[in-house]
C-alpha positions in Angstrom: 159.6 27.4 80.2 161.6 24.7 78.6 161.0 22.5 81.7 157.4 22.1 80.8 157.5 23.1 76.6 159.4 22.9 73.9 161.2 26.2 73.6 162.6 27.6 70.3 164.3 31.1 69.9 165.0 32.8 67.0 167.5 35.5 66.3 169.8 36.9 63.7 172.9 35.1 63.1 176.2 36.2 64.4 179.4 35.9 62.6 180.9 32.5 64.2 177.5 31.1 65.1 175.9 27.8 63.6 172.6 27.6 62.2 171.2 25.8 65.3 172.4 25.4 68.6 171.2 23.9 71.8 171.7 25.0 75.7 169.8 24.0 78.7 166.7 22.3 76.7 166.2 25.4 74.4 166.9 25.1 70.7 168.5 28.5 69.3 168.1 28.9 65.4 170.2 31.7 64.1 168.8 33.1 61.0 171.3 34.6 58.4 170.6 38.2 57.5 169.7 38.6 53.7 171.0 41.0 51.3 167.8 42.6 50.8 167.6 43.7 54.5 171.1 44.9 54.5 170.7 46.9 51.4 167.5 48.7 52.2 168.8 49.3 55.6 172.0 51.0 54.4 169.8 53.2 52.0 167.7 54.3 54.5 170.6 55.1 57.1 172.2 57.4 54.2 168.7 59.4 53.7 168.3 59.8 57.2 171.9 61.0 57.7 171.0 64.0 55.4 167.3 64.5 56.4 167.2 63.1 60.1 163.4 64.0 60.9 161.9 62.8 57.8 160.8 59.2 58.6 159.5 60.6 62.1 157.5 63.6 60.2 155.9 61.2 57.9 152.7 60.3 60.3 155.0 58.6 62.8 156.0 55.5 60.7 159.6 55.6 61.1 161.7 52.8 59.2 162.4 51.0 62.0 158.3 50.2 62.2 158.1 49.5 58.8 156.9 46.1 57.3 160.2 46.3 54.9 162.5 46.4 58.3 164.1 43.1 58.7 161.5 41.7 56.0 163.6 38.9 54.6 164.8 37.9 58.2 161.0 37.6 59.4 159.7 35.8 56.5 162.3 33.0 57.1 161.1 32.5 60.8 157.6 32.4 59.6 158.3 29.8 57.1 160.4 27.8 60.1 157.3 28.3 62.4 155.1 26.8 59.8 157.4 23.9 59.3 157.7 23.3 62.8 154.2 23.8 63.4 154.4 25.6 66.7 151.6 26.5 68.8 152.7 30.0 70.1 155.0 32.6 68.8 156.2 35.4 71.3 157.6 38.5 69.5 159.1 41.2 71.2 158.4 44.8 70.6 158.4 44.4 66.5 154.6 44.5 65.6 155.4 44.6 62.1 156.4 40.9 62.1 152.7 40.2 63.1 151.0 40.3 59.7 153.8 38.4 57.9 153.7 35.4 60.7 150.1 35.4 60.5 150.0 34.8 56.8 152.1 31.9 56.7 150.5 30.7 60.1 147.0 31.4 60.2 146.2 29.1 63.2 149.4 30.2 65.5 148.8 32.2 68.8 150.7 35.5 68.3 151.9 37.0 71.5 153.3 40.5 71.2 155.6 41.7 74.3 156.1 45.3 74.5 159.1 46.6 76.5 158.6 50.4 75.3 155.6 52.7 74.4 155.8 52.5 70.7 152.1 51.0 70.3 151.0 54.4 71.6 153.8 56.6 70.0 153.6 55.2 66.5 150.8 56.0 63.9 147.6 54.6 65.3 146.0 52.8 62.3 149.2 51.3 61.1 149.6 49.6 64.8 146.2 48.7 65.2 146.0 46.8 61.7 149.0 44.9 62.9 148.1 44.1 66.7 144.5 43.0 66.2 146.0 40.2 64.4 147.6 39.3 68.0 145.9 37.0 70.5 147.9 38.1 73.5 149.5 41.9 73.9 151.9 41.9 77.0 153.4 45.2 78.5 156.6 44.6 81.1 154.8 46.9 83.4 151.2 48.2 84.1 152.5 51.6 83.0 152.9 50.1 79.4 149.7 48.0 79.7 147.6 50.8 80.6 148.8 53.0 77.8 147.9 50.3 75.4 144.5 49.7 76.6 143.5 53.4 76.6 144.9 53.8 73.0 143.4 50.5 71.6 139.9 50.1 73.8 138.8 47.4 71.6 141.6 45.0 72.3 141.7 46.0 76.1 140.9 42.3 77.1 143.9 41.0 75.4 146.3 43.2 77.2 148.2 42.0 80.4 151.2 42.8 82.2 154.2 40.7 82.7 156.8 42.2 84.4 160.6 41.2 83.7 162.5 38.9 85.5 166.1 38.4 87.2 168.1 35.9 88.1 168.4 35.7 91.8 170.9 33.1 92.0 173.6 35.7 90.0 172.2 38.7 91.6 172.9 38.0 95.0 174.5 39.4 98.3 178.3 39.1 98.6 179.6 40.9 101.7 183.4 39.8 100.2 182.9 42.5 97.4 182.4 45.2 100.1 185.3 47.7 100.3 185.2 50.4 102.9 188.3 52.2 102.0 188.9 54.9 104.4 184.8 54.9 104.8 184.5 55.8 100.8 180.8 55.2 99.9 180.5 54.0 96.6 177.2 55.1 94.4 176.5 53.2 91.1 174.2 53.8 88.2 173.6 51.4 85.3 172.3 52.2 81.8 173.5 53.7 78.6 175.2 56.9 78.8 172.3 59.1 77.0 170.6 62.2 78.4 167.1 60.2 79.0 168.7 58.4 81.7 169.6 61.6 83.4 173.2 61.4 84.2 173.7 65.2 84.1 171.2 65.2 86.7 173.1 62.9 88.9 176.3 64.7 88.4 174.6 68.0 89.5 173.5 66.3 92.4 176.8 64.8 93.0 178.4 68.0 93.7 175.9 69.1 96.1 176.8 66.1 98.0 180.7 66.6 97.9 180.2 70.2 99.1 179.0 68.4 102.3 182.5 66.7 102.4 180.9 63.4 102.1 183.5 60.9 100.8 182.1 59.4 97.5 183.0 57.4 94.3 180.2 57.4 91.5 180.5 54.2 89.0 178.9 54.7 85.9 178.4 51.4 83.9 176.7 51.6 80.5 177.8 51.8 76.6 179.2 55.6 75.9 178.5 55.7 72.2 174.8 54.9 72.5 172.6 57.1 70.3 168.8 57.3 71.1 167.5 60.5 69.7 164.9 59.1 67.2 162.8 56.2 68.6 163.0 58.0 72.2 163.1 61.8 72.1 161.6 62.6 68.6 158.7 60.1 69.0 157.9 61.5 72.6 155.2 64.2 73.3 156.7 64.5 76.9 158.1 68.1 76.6 160.8 67.4 79.4 161.8 64.4 77.0 162.0 66.7 73.9 164.1 69.2 75.6 166.9 66.6 75.7 167.1 66.9 71.7 169.8 69.9 72.6 172.1 67.3 74.1 172.0 65.9 70.3 172.9 69.1 68.3 176.2 67.8 66.4 174.7 64.5 66.0 177.9 62.5 67.4 177.5 59.4 68.9 179.3 60.2 71.9 178.2 64.0 72.3 176.4 63.4 75.4 179.3 61.7 76.9 181.7 64.5 75.9 179.1 67.2 77.2 179.4 65.5 80.8 183.2 65.2 80.8 183.8 68.6 79.9 181.0 70.8 81.5 179.7 68.9 84.1 182.5 67.1 85.7 184.3 69.9 87.5 187.5 69.7 89.3 186.2 69.0 92.5 184.5 65.6 91.2 186.8 64.7 88.5 188.4 62.2 90.6 185.1 60.9 92.0 183.6 59.6 88.9 184.6 56.7 86.7 182.8 55.7 83.2 183.2 52.1 83.1 181.5 51.5 79.7 179.9 48.2 78.8 180.9 45.6 80.8 180.2 41.8 80.9 177.1 40.9 83.5 179.6 38.8 85.9 181.4 42.3 86.1 178.4 44.3 86.8 177.5 42.0 89.3 180.7 42.6 91.7 179.8 46.4 90.9 176.5 46.1 92.5 177.9 43.9 95.5 180.6 46.7 96.3 177.8 49.4 96.2 176.5 51.6 99.0 173.7 52.9 96.9 172.2 52.4 93.6 170.8 55.3 91.6 168.5 55.5 88.7 167.9 59.4 87.7 165.9 58.5 84.5 164.4 61.5 82.9 162.1 59.5 80.4 159.0 57.2 82.1 161.0 54.0 81.9 159.0 51.2 80.7 160.5 49.3 83.9 163.9 49.0 85.3 165.7 45.8 85.6 168.9 47.4 87.1 166.8 48.5 89.9 165.6 45.0 90.6 169.3 43.7 90.0 170.6 46.2 92.9 167.7 45.3 95.1 168.5 41.3 94.5 172.3 42.4 95.9 170.8 44.3 98.8 171.7 47.6 97.7 169.5 50.5 98.7 168.0 52.2 95.6 167.2 56.0 94.6 165.3 56.2 91.4 162.7 58.7 89.6 159.1 58.5 90.0 159.0 57.9 86.1 157.3 55.1 84.1 157.0 51.7 85.6 159.6 52.5 88.1 156.9 53.1 91.1 155.6 49.6 90.6 159.1 48.0 91.6 159.7 50.6 94.6 156.3 50.6 96.2 155.4 52.2 99.6 157.2 49.6 101.4 160.5 51.0 102.3 162.6 49.1 99.6 163.7 52.4 98.0 163.5 56.2 97.6 161.5 57.9 94.6 162.2 61.3 93.6 161.0 63.7 90.9 162.7 63.4 87.7 165.2 66.2 86.8 165.2 67.4 90.2 168.9 67.6 91.3 168.4 68.8 94.6 166.0 66.3 95.6 168.4 63.5 94.5 171.2 65.0 96.3 169.0 65.2 99.5 167.9 61.5 99.0 171.6 60.3 98.6 172.8 62.6 101.6 169.9 60.9 103.8 171.1 57.6 103.0 174.7 58.1 103.2 174.4 59.5 106.6 172.4 56.5 108.0 173.9 53.2 107.8 170.7 51.4 109.5 168.3 52.8 107.0 170.7 51.7 104.2 170.9 48.2 106.0 167.0 48.1 106.4 166.3 49.4 102.9 168.7 46.6 101.4 167.0 43.9 103.2 163.7 45.2 102.4 165.0 45.5 98.7 166.1 41.9 98.5 162.6 40.8 99.6 161.2 42.8 96.9 163.2 41.3 94.2 162.0 38.0 94.9 158.7 38.8 93.3 160.8 39.1 89.9 162.5 35.9 90.0 162.5 33.9 86.8 160.2 31.0 88.2 157.6 33.4 89.1 157.8 35.5 85.8 157.9 32.2 83.7 155.0 30.6 85.7 152.7 33.8 85.2 153.9 33.6 81.6 152.3 29.9 81.3 149.2 30.8 82.8 148.8 33.7 80.4 149.6 31.1 77.5 147.1 28.9 78.9 144.4 31.5 79.3 144.8 32.4 75.6 144.5 28.9 74.4 141.4 28.2 76.5 139.7 31.5 75.7 140.4 31.5 71.8 
């Protein structure tokens, strides 16, 4: 976007960051966190620790969606936008920012970009009052966009899909990183270690794969202390998702990880599973390039699925759950295999099928690479620019 536009990115200021930085034609403005935001955040955290469901029970108006959440931060951003006379502001997910920005910038074009289903899960009246002040509402998949259109039919014409992108120059095939140690096949999954990502299903499937005497090793990349109970499980009306609450009975950040290690990783697979934690992108790329199969066993309806695109770009065959926006990535073109969410037997069968057929893995990897090119940043940014231009001419 910076090739043809003046682009400014606002973000909270990190401890060692300056107020303003420039990189590749983009201006980054880092806004210091105000004492007000810190104090109110700490207060709400203490209340939630004692009464964890309170904010979700109150008409689906949790604090993270409240106007008070990051109020001082977004007020400073709104004043900066006013002074800089920006034409368009592109907000990611935080619908509570819209009224504040609109108040100080009555003529600015506002874009709200959703990477989750919050708009259709939170209080309808609260959300509608905010998003009707937006000029364009984007979903990261048709799955997200159609849910918003259905929930807010009067705003349907403002809703469009803009897929997420991947840097194909970074995520690419590199045969040097392929290691075939005694025909050991490497399985890979990438994502936070939380129950909605379905790692318990994957480990059950792995047991079946190992019972077939197939030599495999599973790498799990993602933070081990992620805690996604409230804004994912309690807001959901999907029974399959709500049942995941049982994994959080003690409220520990690593409770699910501990469950996987103690209950599901039996002796016959203990040496075949490695939790790698959260690692830098350049290290993640090497794992993709070394993998024989990438697996995304999600339980929740994933809004999109960036790791799937990253794996495809590295020519790795993909197996994923048929949920949310994932079928929009893995189409009926042979670029991947879709299985039912939560079905460990179907997942095991798909893994065994791919492990047993090298030609199929190669073909699927090539088709996946071709499919990944639809999500290059050049194409995504060109699509976004067209949406910006259409918004300007239609308003």
